[in-house]
C-alpha positions in Angstrom: -19.1 58.6 -2.4 -15.5 59.7 -1.9 -13.6 59.3 1.3 -12.9 63.0 1.9 -15.3 65.9 1.6 -14.3 68.7 -0.7 -14.2 72.2 0.8 -17.1 74.1 2.2 -20.7 73.0 2.4 -22.7 74.8 -0.3 -26.1 73.1 -0.2 -28.3 70.3 1.1 -30.1 67.8 -1.1 -33.8 68.2 -1.0 -34.1 64.4 -0.4 -31.9 64.6 2.7 -33.8 67.5 4.1 -37.2 65.8 3.4 -35.9 62.6 5.2 -34.9 64.6 8.3 -38.2 66.5 8.3 -40.1 63.3 8.1 -38.0 61.6 10.8 -38.5 64.6 13.0 -42.2 64.6 12.6 -42.3 60.8 13.3 -40.2 61.4 16.5 -42.4 64.3 17.7 -42.8 65.2 20.5 -39.3 63.9 21.1 -36.3 65.5 19.5 -34.7 63.9 16.5 -30.9 63.9 15.8 -28.7 62.8 13.0 -25.4 63.3 11.3 -25.1 64.9 7.8 -22.9 63.3 5.2 -21.7 65.3 2.2 -20.3 64.7 -1.3 -18.5 66.8 -3.8 -21.1 68.9 -5.6 -19.6 67.9 -9.0 -20.1 64.2 -8.1 -23.8 64.6 -7.7 -24.4 66.7 -10.8 -24.3 70.2 -9.2 -22.3 72.8 -11.0 -20.7 74.3 -7.9 -17.5 74.0 -6.0 -17.9 72.5 -2.5 -19.9 69.9 -0.7 -23.6 69.1 -0.9 -25.1 67.4 2.1 -26.6 64.3 0.6 -27.5 61.9 3.4 -28.6 61.8 7.0 -27.0 59.1 9.1 -29.2 57.7 11.9 -27.0 57.0 14.9 -27.7 53.8 16.8 -28.6 54.3 20.5 -29.8 57.9 20.1 -31.8 58.9 23.2 -34.3 61.6 23.0 -37.1 63.4 24.9 -39.1 66.5 24.3 -36.2 68.8 25.2 -33.0 67.1 24.0 -31.5 64.3 22.0 -28.1 62.7 22.4 -26.0 59.9 21.3 -22.7 58.4 22.5 -19.8 59.7 20.4 -18.5 56.2 20.1 -21.6 55.3 18.2 -20.9 57.8 15.4 -19.2 56.2 12.4 -15.6 57.2 11.8 -16.8 58.9 8.6 -14.6 61.6 7.0 -17.5 62.6 4.8 -19.5 63.8 7.9 -20.1 67.5 7.4 -22.7 68.5 10.0 -25.5 67.7 12.4 -29.2 67.9 12.2 -31.8 67.8 15.0 -35.3 68.9 15.7 -36.9 71.4 18.1 -40.4 70.0 18.7 -41.4 73.5 20.0 -40.7 75.0 16.6 -38.0 77.4 17.8 -35.4 77.6 15.0 -32.5 79.0 17.2 -29.8 77.0 18.9 -30.0 76.6 22.7 -26.9 76.9 24.9 -26.8 73.0 24.9 -26.9 73.0 21.0 -24.1 75.5 20.8 -22.0 73.2 23.1 -22.4 70.4 20.5 -21.6 72.7 17.5 -17.9 72.2 17.9 -17.3 69.6 15.2 -18.3 69.6 11.5 -19.2 72.7 9.5 -23.0 73.0 9.4 -25.7 72.4 12.0 -29.3 72.3 11.0 -32.3 72.7 13.3 -35.7 71.7 12.0 -38.9 72.7 13.9 -42.5 71.7 14.1 -44.6 71.5 12.0 -41.7 70.1 9.9 -42.5 71.7 6.5 -39.9 72.4 3.9 -39.5 76.0 5.2 -39.3 74.9 8.9 -35.5 74.7 9.3 -32.4 76.9 9.6 -28.7 76.1 9.1 -26.0 77.5 11.5 -22.3 77.7 11.6 -20.2 76.5 14.6 -20.7 79.7 16.4 -24.5 79.5 16.1 -24.8 82.2 13.4 -27.5 81.6 10.8 -26.2 80.4 7.4 -28.0 80.5 4.1 -27.9 77.0 2.7 -29.6 76.4 -0.7 -31.7 73.3 -1.1 -30.7 71.5 -4.3 -32.5 68.8 -6.2 -30.3 66.0 -7.1 -30.8 62.4 -8.3 -30.2 60.2 -5.3 -27.4 57.7 -6.0 -28.5 54.3 -7.1 -28.1 52.0 -4.1 -27.3 48.3 -4.7 -27.2 45.9 -1.8 -25.3 43.4 -3.9 -22.7 44.2 -6.5 -23.7 41.4 -8.9 -26.6 40.9 -11.2 -28.8 37.9 -12.1 -26.7 37.5 -15.2 -23.6 37.1 -13.0 -25.4 34.4 -11.0 -26.6 32.6 -14.2 -23.1 32.8 -15.6 -21.7 31.2 -12.4 -24.1 28.2 -12.8 -22.9 27.3 -16.2 
């Protein structure tokens, strides 16, 4: 992942959306909240210009109840690839509340997912709370490796 996002958000990875829907369902009846990280579409194999939302960052210390979720801004990573927010409405209403609108001041896209948390139970919004069409794109998730060495590297070091 690059350090800086490239231009406007043009889609969300299906895997990121599915993660947020599952996390929201697990948190139900409390709200769920996360930060969306994006990557250049071209770097994830999508033939578009712009940013694809590829990951959901879970913020430590997030507090939630059936009507709200919040976290301390100091807990949010200083991540220049952050492109939006995502949170759930356990009541299923896919419209931002006044409290939601007050938090839509940073980043570009804000997604609300609602019960019963199916693939069509969500809506993206801009900073002013206007609905935005955001395509869901299927991408191959990046291969994660906890260590950047292989067994061969270990064997070589023991010779």
